[in-house]
C-alpha positions, 0 to 999 in steps of 0.5 A: 062223355060230354064235358060237364064242368070247367073253370069258367062255369065254376066261376059263373056258379060262384058269382051267381051264388053270391046273389042267393039267400041260403038258410041253415037249421040244425044242431050247432056245435063249437069245435075246440082244438087244443094243440100241443106236443108229445115227448114222453109218456105219463108216469101215472098211466100209459098215456101221452103227456101233451105239452100245451102250445095253443088252442083255437075254436071253430063252428061245428055241426050245422054252424059249420055248414053255414060257415062253409057257405059264408066262406064262399060268400053266399048270404047265409042265415042260421037257425038253431038252439044254443045254451046261455053259456061261454061256448054259446057266446063264443060260437055266436061271436065266431059266426058273426066274424065270418058273416053268418046271420045269427038272428035265428039262434034261440038261447036256452038256460037249460041247454048246453051248447055242444062243445067238442074239445079235441087234443091234437099233437103232431097233427094227430088227435089224442082224445076228444071230450064232449060236453052237450045236451042230447035230449030232444028240444022241447016243443016250445023251442021247436015252435019258436024256431019254426016261427022264425023260419016261417018269416025267412023261408019266403026269401030263401033260395034253398034250405039245409037241415043239419042233423047231428043227433043233438036233439034240435032236429026232431020230427016236428021240426023237420015236418015243419020245415018241409011243409014251409019249403013245399008251400013255397017251392024252396029246395030242401037238403038234409044231412040225416042221422038214421038213429032218429028215424025221421020221415025223410020222404019227399026231400030235394036231397039227402047226403048220407055217408055209406054207413048211414045209407045202409042204416037208413035202408035197414040193410047190412053192409059187407062189401066195402072194397068193391068199386061203387058201380060194381057194388050190387049191395050199394046200388040196391040200397041207393035204389031202395032209398030213392024209391021208398023215400021218393027222393029227388036226389041221393048223394052218398059220400064214400070217403076215399072212394068219392061219392055216388050221385043217384037220381030218380029215373037216372042210373048212378054216377060215381065221382072219384075223390080228388083229394091228394092228401087227407089230414082230417075228414072232420066237417067234410060232409058239411062242405059237401052239402053246403057246396052242392046246395049253393050250386043248385041254388045258382042254377047248376045241374045235380051232376055239376053240383056233385062234381063241385062239392066233391072238389071242395071236399077234396080241398078241405080234407087236406087241412087240419081241423074243421075247415072251409074252402074259399072261391079262390081256392076252388078256382085255383084247383079247378082245371081250365078244361072240363071235369068228367065223371066216371062212367060205366054201362050202368050210368046215364047221360048227364043232362038234367034239368036243375029245377026238376028235383024241386018240382018233383018233390014239391019241396 
């Protein structure tokens, strides 16, 4: 197989990405971590007693996608809804500290900022408490978001929509974002939640995990242990989604099996995971869609973008909590010789026009 990516190419893509402008829109969250130690079981109930040590907060959901882009030094503008509460103020403060442009955030008194509190002891999560508003955003708030987006999308090189089932990504919002992107030829990536039954057709990229991909196709999943390129059910689901939704690119994340890159008129590529140790998979999907999209915006082919995002995810799952990867980490872990993707009889040559997907979808 021909070489597809090496350290010099990664360095070029990361450098070019810093000259691009990315927009992120979707459900915003604040991830709170309470860190402690466990040395005994409660006499009141069969549960561990956690001795408090410290706490920390990190942006989550679509805010974590923006944070991942900012960590790679890509100019990023974030759009979404927050509550007029302490969690919303803390989230904005963290994002500004991490160089994310927050002028696209809309605050609402009737809405809670999603706050996920995780209690962690000895690097193991003990319990999670969620405080959130999950009903759909009201039409007025959606229109306000779209008006703000309309003024920014002409300057954007790519848009990412992060749907986490918290009510911001409605049919009206996604339809409006798709319309704005198609009118200006802007790349549109979406991380979908099947429960919403949104129209995901004619997008540049969607990044479901295996469970979500089967749900989107309406097919039961019963063959998880097979190698991806021998998994007839998985390959059929990928084919259906590509054809029925008229997607340019489908990237299915497969946990410890890596990811499957699927494109129209090309056979799938399986990219094995590069993770050496897995401490926490929280936010790994955010890293994947952020890194893939910035690579495309920088001129990468879909295969190059998939390899780079797979490598970035392999780094962040080795960290505790929702984490990011820096350009220095990517380059340090990047081999000087080319990365290769696994091939078999049902794969195709890696050469792909990076602008092809945008032109095909009109996105």
